[in-house]
C-alpha positions in Angstrom: -19.4 -21.7 1.8 -18.8 -20.7 -1.8 -16.2 -23.3 -2.8 -17.4 -26.4 -4.7 -18.0 -29.3 -2.5 -18.7 -33.0 -3.1 -22.1 -34.4 -2.5 -20.9 -36.1 0.7 -19.6 -32.8 2.1 -22.8 -31.1 1.3 -24.7 -33.7 3.2 -22.3 -33.4 6.1 -22.6 -29.6 6.1 -26.4 -29.8 6.0 -26.5 -32.4 8.8 -24.2 -30.2 10.9 -26.4 -27.1 10.2 -29.6 -28.9 11.3 -28.1 -30.2 14.6 -26.4 -26.9 15.4 -29.5 -24.9 14.6 -31.6 -27.1 16.9 -29.1 -26.7 19.7 -28.7 -23.0 19.3 -32.5 -22.5 19.5 -32.4 -24.2 22.9 -29.7 -22.0 24.4 -30.9 -19.8 27.3 -28.1 -17.2 27.1 -29.7 -13.6 27.2 -27.0 -12.3 24.9 -28.4 -14.4 22.1 -30.9 -12.5 20.0 -33.0 -13.7 17.2 -30.4 -15.9 15.5 -30.6 -18.1 12.4 -27.9 -20.6 11.4 -27.6 -20.1 7.7 -24.9 -22.5 6.8 -21.9 -24.6 7.7 -18.7 -25.1 5.9 -16.8 -28.1 7.2 -13.1 -28.8 6.3 -12.6 -31.9 4.2 -10.8 -33.6 7.1 -13.8 -32.9 9.4 -11.5 -31.2 12.0 -13.0 -27.8 11.8 -16.3 -26.3 10.8 -17.3 -22.7 10.3 -20.9 -22.0 11.3 -22.5 -19.0 9.5 -25.3 -17.2 11.3 -27.4 -14.1 11.0 -28.9 -12.0 13.7 -31.9 -9.7 13.5 -30.9 -6.4 15.0 -28.0 -4.0 15.2 -24.3 -4.6 15.0 -24.0 -4.7 18.8 -26.5 -7.6 19.0 -24.5 -9.6 16.4 -21.3 -9.2 18.4 -23.0 -10.2 21.6 -24.6 -13.2 19.9 -21.2 -14.2 18.4 -19.6 -14.1 21.9 -22.5 -16.1 23.4 -22.3 -18.7 20.6 -18.5 -19.0 21.0 -18.9 -19.5 24.7 -21.5 -22.3 24.1 -19.4 -23.9 21.3 -18.3 -26.9 23.5 -21.9 -27.6 24.4 -23.0 -27.4 20.8 -20.0 -29.6 19.8 -21.1 -32.2 22.3 -24.6 -32.2 20.8 -23.0 -32.7 17.3 -21.0 -35.7 18.7 -24.2 -37.2 20.2 -26.3 -36.7 17.1 -24.0 -37.5 14.2 -21.7 -40.4 13.6 -18.6 -38.8 12.2 -15.0 -39.9 12.4 -14.1 -36.6 14.1 -16.3 -34.1 15.8 -15.3 -30.7 14.2 -14.2 -27.8 16.3 -16.8 -25.1 15.7 -16.0 -21.5 14.7 -18.8 -19.0 14.4 -19.0 -16.2 11.8 -21.6 -13.7 10.8 -23.1 -14.5 7.4 -22.3 -11.5 5.2 -24.7 -12.6 2.4 -27.8 -11.2 4.0 -26.3 -7.7 4.5 -24.9 -8.0 0.9 -28.4 -8.8 -0.4 -29.9 -5.9 1.4 -27.2 -3.5 0.0 -27.9 -4.7 -3.5 -31.6 -4.3 -3.1 -31.1 -0.7 -1.9 -28.9 0.1 -4.8 -31.4 -1.3 -7.3 -34.2 0.6 -5.6 -32.2 3.8 -5.7 -31.4 3.2 -9.4 -35.1 2.7 -10.1 -36.0 5.9 -8.4 -33.3 7.9 -10.3 -34.3 6.5 -13.7 -36.3 9.1 -15.7 -39.8 8.3 -16.7 -40.3 7.4 -20.4 
């Protein structure tokens, strides 16, 4: 997600994210918690795409959601093939988005520093 991409790849990634998010919201698997598709990083050859998601809840919920998403990957991939006209339909890999936990950690550190700072 962090590497520089061309404007075309950004559009492809965003189109993939929209279709995948819509399909994930319609899944009926009880293992899927409150999940948000935060981004997609597609390989330049369009063969693979890493789908980043975040889950509200504990670590166990994130693992269960990841397993459920991986088991539904073929169905989601079929929806991508139906909705988007791409030369190849990418194989989907799901990964937890670490940026949200990273942001929470930074906020906590800043808050702790603010409390420790002596009053002037």
